[in-house]
Legacy VTK file of the C-alpha trace (Angstrom):
# vtk DataFile Version 3.0
C-alpha trace
ASCII
DATASET POLYDATA
POINTS 404 float
-0.114 0.050 -0.214
1.507 3.253 -1.133
2.031 6.008 1.913
1.213 8.972 -0.139
0.902 12.479 1.303
0.390 15.974 -0.583
1.381 19.276 0.300
-0.055 22.577 -0.855
3.137 25.080 -0.381
3.461 28.795 -1.243
6.541 28.170 -3.104
7.395 26.992 -6.650
10.598 25.054 -5.193
8.669 23.116 -2.534
11.309 19.945 -2.351
14.739 20.807 -2.285
17.301 21.261 -5.214
18.661 17.916 -5.652
14.945 16.387 -5.346
14.306 18.718 -8.025
16.650 17.726 -10.381
15.436 13.917 -9.339
12.099 15.156 -10.567
12.835 17.223 -13.178
16.027 15.005 -15.382
18.555 16.396 -17.504
18.580 17.446 -20.337
15.396 19.371 -18.724
16.603 22.916 -17.504
13.218 22.936 -15.545
14.652 21.915 -11.859
17.317 25.023 -12.061
14.533 27.767 -13.866
11.985 26.666 -11.267
14.431 27.360 -8.371
15.318 30.878 -10.059
11.724 32.398 -10.622
11.211 31.424 -6.950
13.710 33.259 -5.594
13.526 36.178 -8.278
9.935 36.162 -8.487
8.012 37.425 -11.594
5.712 40.576 -11.677
1.755 39.599 -11.903
1.965 36.515 -10.429
1.781 33.898 -7.715
4.009 31.391 -7.752
3.110 28.404 -5.849
3.497 24.061 -5.786
1.783 20.982 -5.139
4.371 18.153 -4.243
2.771 14.338 -3.437
5.068 12.370 -1.021
5.865 8.696 -0.697
7.520 8.258 2.433
8.451 12.014 3.105
10.570 11.562 -0.260
8.898 13.496 -3.390
7.738 11.659 -6.561
5.247 14.190 -7.871
5.533 18.200 -8.391
2.809 19.879 -9.519
4.438 23.557 -10.357
1.556 26.690 -10.296
1.265 30.347 -10.816
-1.831 31.956 -10.333
-2.766 35.822 -11.446
-5.717 37.202 -12.792
-6.282 37.937 -16.613
-7.789 41.083 -17.106
-9.137 41.390 -20.543
-8.598 45.625 -20.799
-5.197 45.423 -20.381
-4.239 44.774 -23.629
-6.398 47.221 -25.742
-7.072 50.921 -25.527
-9.994 53.263 -26.430
-13.503 52.522 -26.064
-13.053 49.109 -25.983
-10.564 48.899 -23.278
-13.484 51.285 -21.365
-16.333 48.750 -22.133
-14.254 45.411 -20.722
-13.045 47.310 -17.388
-17.016 48.076 -17.050
-17.801 44.090 -18.048
-14.999 43.334 -15.901
-16.568 44.756 -12.401
-20.107 43.468 -13.376
-18.891 39.854 -14.800
-15.360 39.579 -13.321
-15.359 35.961 -14.076
-15.553 36.271 -17.383
-13.348 39.405 -17.956
-11.149 39.617 -15.232
-11.034 35.662 -14.039
-8.964 34.402 -11.541
-6.484 31.859 -13.006
-4.929 28.972 -11.471
-2.606 27.236 -13.586
-0.295 24.111 -13.697
2.551 25.034 -15.446
5.776 27.350 -16.299
6.425 30.765 -16.994
9.890 30.377 -18.602
10.728 27.401 -20.863
9.830 26.059 -24.176
6.868 23.901 -22.555
5.470 22.958 -19.604
6.536 20.057 -17.380
5.345 17.993 -14.140
7.917 16.491 -12.258
8.041 12.942 -11.735
9.990 10.562 -10.208
11.494 8.178 -12.945
11.975 4.996 -10.498
8.018 5.339 -9.362
5.620 2.432 -10.865
2.791 3.053 -13.041
-0.054 2.173 -9.864
2.267 4.918 -7.695
2.180 7.356 -10.008
-1.430 7.145 -10.885
-2.404 7.057 -7.065
0.126 9.874 -7.204
-1.658 12.278 -9.826
-4.680 11.409 -8.287
-3.986 12.814 -4.756
-2.016 16.117 -6.597
-4.868 16.697 -9.092
-7.550 16.120 -6.392
-5.604 18.791 -4.009
-5.175 21.247 -7.217
-9.220 21.255 -7.479
-9.341 21.886 -3.563
-6.884 24.817 -3.679
-8.738 26.158 -6.511
-11.840 25.952 -4.690
-10.415 27.407 -1.727
-8.768 30.575 -3.589
-11.854 31.172 -5.569
-10.287 30.586 -9.058
-12.482 31.335 -11.942
-10.288 28.858 -14.382
-7.900 26.031 -13.298
-5.961 25.574 -16.712
-2.301 23.257 -17.496
-0.643 25.852 -19.695
1.404 25.063 -22.408
2.245 21.589 -22.570
2.878 18.677 -24.875
3.821 15.360 -25.616
7.339 16.005 -23.586
5.203 17.411 -20.624
4.166 14.181 -18.774
0.381 14.878 -18.160
-1.149 11.340 -17.427
-3.949 10.375 -19.803
-6.854 10.454 -17.030
-5.960 14.208 -16.904
-7.040 14.964 -20.429
-10.796 13.344 -19.619
-11.234 15.970 -16.892
-10.345 19.211 -18.655
-11.360 21.142 -21.856
-8.626 21.116 -24.183
-7.509 23.660 -26.729
-4.638 24.111 -28.990
-1.816 26.950 -28.399
0.965 28.190 -30.360
3.377 25.308 -31.180
7.002 25.625 -30.244
9.355 25.770 -33.131
12.799 24.610 -33.682
14.954 24.543 -36.397
17.175 21.593 -37.245
20.663 21.832 -37.691
21.888 19.965 -40.282
23.607 21.935 -42.246
27.845 23.173 -41.884
27.712 26.459 -42.308
25.594 29.773 -43.338
26.031 29.219 -47.038
24.529 26.540 -46.669
21.745 27.446 -44.702
21.025 30.533 -47.021
21.259 28.047 -50.249
18.120 26.137 -48.723
15.725 28.710 -48.628
13.694 30.472 -51.328
15.596 33.326 -53.834
13.278 36.130 -51.979
14.250 35.360 -48.414
18.006 34.612 -49.402
17.975 38.194 -50.910
16.397 39.845 -47.884
18.424 37.738 -45.311
21.411 39.482 -47.514
20.308 42.758 -47.616
20.255 42.779 -43.914
23.446 41.067 -43.232
25.058 44.606 -44.859
24.954 45.877 -41.417
26.801 43.463 -39.653
30.182 44.743 -39.997
29.112 47.943 -37.829
27.693 45.673 -35.333
30.276 43.896 -32.520
28.863 40.519 -30.998
30.212 39.316 -27.539
28.940 36.035 -25.971
29.532 36.181 -22.473
28.327 34.566 -18.924
29.293 37.552 -17.353
26.941 40.202 -17.548
27.374 42.478 -14.649
28.599 45.691 -16.548
25.762 46.094 -18.869
23.028 44.786 -16.519
21.254 47.887 -16.122
21.317 48.408 -19.768
20.132 45.025 -20.317
17.339 45.295 -17.981
16.215 48.555 -19.434
16.029 47.331 -22.696
14.066 44.584 -21.584
12.005 46.572 -19.679
11.407 48.627 -23.077
10.258 45.913 -25.083
8.107 44.227 -22.616
6.391 47.932 -22.398
5.578 47.179 -26.493
4.275 44.449 -26.476
0.632 44.970 -26.420
-0.158 41.616 -25.267
2.763 41.230 -22.410
1.541 41.158 -18.725
3.665 40.124 -16.068
7.854 40.862 -15.823
10.675 39.519 -14.725
12.777 40.924 -11.950
16.463 42.132 -12.416
17.454 39.230 -10.387
16.162 36.775 -12.694
18.504 38.920 -15.394
21.067 39.146 -12.826
21.236 35.226 -11.816
20.223 33.093 -14.347
24.257 32.508 -15.716
25.287 30.875 -12.506
22.256 29.320 -11.798
21.108 27.528 -15.407
23.516 25.042 -16.508
24.451 26.278 -20.173
22.843 29.747 -20.146
24.700 32.793 -21.358
24.042 36.038 -23.371
24.883 37.160 -26.847
25.446 41.122 -26.749
25.037 43.340 -29.922
27.503 46.773 -29.738
27.020 49.451 -32.205
29.145 52.502 -32.311
30.195 51.315 -28.335
26.314 51.445 -26.983
24.867 48.020 -26.269
22.131 48.207 -28.798
20.304 44.578 -28.172
20.546 41.048 -26.259
19.861 37.762 -26.775
19.578 35.295 -23.775
20.194 31.763 -24.604
20.667 28.121 -22.948
23.052 26.632 -25.072
23.977 22.626 -24.561
25.670 19.983 -26.864
22.019 19.049 -27.476
20.104 21.965 -28.126
20.160 26.203 -28.037
16.867 26.915 -26.110
16.584 31.226 -27.547
15.262 32.518 -24.081
14.900 36.509 -24.655
15.722 38.697 -27.798
15.607 42.316 -26.465
16.594 45.519 -28.442
16.582 49.400 -28.674
14.022 49.713 -31.256
15.736 52.753 -33.233
18.915 51.130 -33.458
17.763 47.078 -33.919
15.462 48.863 -36.809
18.359 50.529 -38.591
20.554 47.655 -37.883
18.765 44.816 -38.717
19.596 43.271 -35.398
16.702 40.914 -35.063
18.023 39.078 -38.503
21.441 39.242 -37.227
20.846 37.898 -34.357
18.989 35.022 -35.449
21.880 34.274 -38.124
24.076 34.421 -35.470
22.371 32.132 -33.214
22.430 29.669 -36.547
25.908 30.177 -37.133
26.863 29.166 -33.841
24.740 26.134 -33.800
26.262 24.698 -37.027
30.283 25.833 -35.954
29.567 23.575 -32.696
27.436 20.687 -34.229
24.595 21.294 -32.342
21.439 19.579 -33.887
18.373 21.317 -32.729
17.932 25.458 -32.399
14.585 26.012 -30.311
13.506 29.172 -31.511
10.162 29.466 -29.194
6.570 30.234 -30.324
4.860 31.859 -32.631
5.556 33.575 -36.218
4.808 29.567 -37.834
4.970 30.491 -41.407
7.923 32.550 -41.143
9.657 29.764 -39.238
8.345 27.034 -41.602
10.247 28.688 -44.834
13.162 28.735 -42.927
13.348 24.979 -42.271
11.852 24.772 -38.665
9.589 22.018 -37.307
6.988 22.276 -34.829
6.073 20.476 -31.695
2.424 21.377 -30.936
1.135 22.531 -27.651
-2.142 22.739 -25.925
-4.123 24.170 -22.967
-6.066 22.157 -20.702
-8.532 24.328 -18.796
-11.866 24.045 -16.634
-13.963 27.268 -15.391
-15.617 26.790 -12.304
-18.937 28.024 -13.806
-20.772 25.342 -15.797
-22.450 27.237 -18.138
-19.649 29.503 -18.763
-17.348 25.723 -19.036
-19.710 24.580 -21.426
-19.683 28.257 -23.632
-16.202 27.991 -24.037
-15.412 24.970 -24.897
-18.653 24.631 -27.629
-18.153 28.017 -28.943
-13.809 27.917 -29.649
-14.365 29.771 -33.281
-16.144 32.410 -32.110
-14.326 33.099 -28.840
-10.905 32.950 -31.317
-12.568 35.490 -33.733
-13.995 37.578 -31.152
-10.562 37.880 -29.316
-8.563 38.017 -32.760
-10.663 40.916 -33.885
-10.141 42.578 -30.486
-6.206 42.209 -31.025
-5.596 39.664 -28.004
-4.808 36.800 -30.112
-2.187 37.817 -33.696
-5.139 37.095 -36.797
-2.562 35.233 -38.835
-2.029 32.598 -36.004
-3.336 29.191 -36.330
-3.555 28.244 -33.186
-3.340 30.515 -30.364
-2.214 31.009 -26.294
-4.471 32.041 -23.520
-1.652 33.928 -21.985
1.297 36.204 -23.296
3.924 35.874 -20.811
7.503 36.429 -21.175
8.513 32.768 -21.849
11.292 31.001 -24.460
11.185 32.057 -28.243
10.904 35.107 -30.137
8.216 37.714 -30.987
7.582 39.986 -33.286
4.530 42.551 -32.061
3.530 40.181 -29.377
4.981 38.369 -26.743
4.351 35.377 -28.372
4.339 35.923 -32.077
7.469 34.947 -33.083
9.881 36.039 -35.919
8.604 37.352 -39.185
10.927 39.181 -41.724
7.932 41.697 -42.625
7.324 42.652 -38.785
8.984 44.932 -36.690
11.920 43.523 -36.122
11.714 43.000 -32.478
11.551 40.543 -29.805
10.529 39.407 -26.251
9.439 36.000 -24.939
LINES 1 405
404 0 1 2 3 4 5 6 7 8 9 10 11 12 13 14 15 16 17 18 19 20 21 22 23 24 25 26 27 28 29 30 31 32 33 34 35 36 37 38 39 40 41 42 43 44 45 46 47 48 49 50 51 52 53 54 55 56 57 58 59 60 61 62 63 64 65 66 67 68 69 70 71 72 73 74 75 76 77 78 79 80 81 82 83 84 85 86 87 88 89 90 91 92 93 94 95 96 97 98 99 100 101 102 103 104 105 106 107 108 109 110 111 112 113 114 115 116 117 118 119 120 121 122 123 124 125 126 127 128 129 130 131 132 133 134 135 136 137 138 139 140 141 142 143 144 145 146 147 148 149 150 151 152 153 154 155 156 157 158 159 160 161 162 163 164 165 166 167 168 169 170 171 172 173 174 175 176 177 178 179 180 181 182 183 184 185 186 187 188 189 190 191 192 193 194 195 196 197 198 199 200 201 202 203 204 205 206 207 208 209 210 211 212 213 214 215 216 217 218 219 220 221 222 223 224 225 226 227 228 229 230 231 232 233 234 235 236 237 238 239 240 241 242 243 244 245 246 247 248 249 250 251 252 253 254 255 256 257 258 259 260 261 262 263 264 265 266 267 268 269 270 271 272 273 274 275 276 277 278 279 280 281 282 283 284 285 286 287 288 289 290 291 292 293 294 295 296 297 298 299 300 301 302 303 304 305 306 307 308 309 310 311 312 313 314 315 316 317 318 319 320 321 322 323 324 325 326 327 328 329 330 331 332 333 334 335 336 337 338 339 340 341 342 343 344 345 346 347 348 349 350 351 352 353 354 355 356 357 358 359 360 361 362 363 364 365 366 367 368 369 370 371 372 373 374 375 376 377 378 379 380 381 382 383 384 385 386 387 388 389 390 391 392 393 394 395 396 397 398 399 400 401 402 403
């Protein structure tokens, strides 16, 4: 008989660091990211976790975040005033409290599971953990309970799918690096894409590129560029604190910065996590005027591709959004989804029964990109690259800036 207990704790790292590493084994970087997020915090979100233990040893961890999703945040003018009024009248629809299982940074969300436990114990632990999630949601008066940004790597038990509604969100793009040079990469693109990229590469001789894990001399500027990019992103809410950027290279193995200087001024930075198995693009932020003038958005993409090719890194994870553009650049896609349940049965049935109507309305209001094949409920800083919103990816015709 399994001797299981369950704790709900107001922390992301509800277990010691060594135990986190066991629940999220390499090559996952979720364990150090959870510890860093717990230390640095993120504005607009309250972090929690549910931990299931067997004989006092953690065997299952659900990382949680809690926030209020205010639709009026993302629009202006009369629509903003209307949604604010609607939020006061029907907060469960227009300003819902949301309790999510998932990660606010990373390519996709994961559940922490002891790889040594048997199927029966895992099933019992999942029932206990997700039962505790529903109890916690009731205690917090959460309007929506969700599993945010999961895919087949996220370890979601099959039984969970039967209890939640499911919608697709933006796929995570990755570029296979099966070429040995930039020239070979360019040769695979269309003639128009090659011409566009070569034109934008002309400014590269005026840009100095430095890769470093020690960014203390530039930290003020890095954080300023990040906050400016957040402010320009109409779908962004919540922001990392300065400590996240200060400590990530110290706390997350493989984390490093690529710094782009124009006339000795730091004009852009790219935060990456690099291992021999893959490079993950976390954040690209830039000075808007300098970035557009010197095509820093495109130059940073090509710099990352070049780096992977030279070091024989087989995958470049480029994040979510801009699927059409990334497909033209050779990217493949990992489908992602959100599982959700509204505490009001009538609203819950409407949300799952009218997805096309809801998507059309939110796209018209500007919450979701019109051209996106799939969309995400939350637009928070996450992995990947962006054009006009936090999770729309690179697009040559879009404003050349990014944030994830």
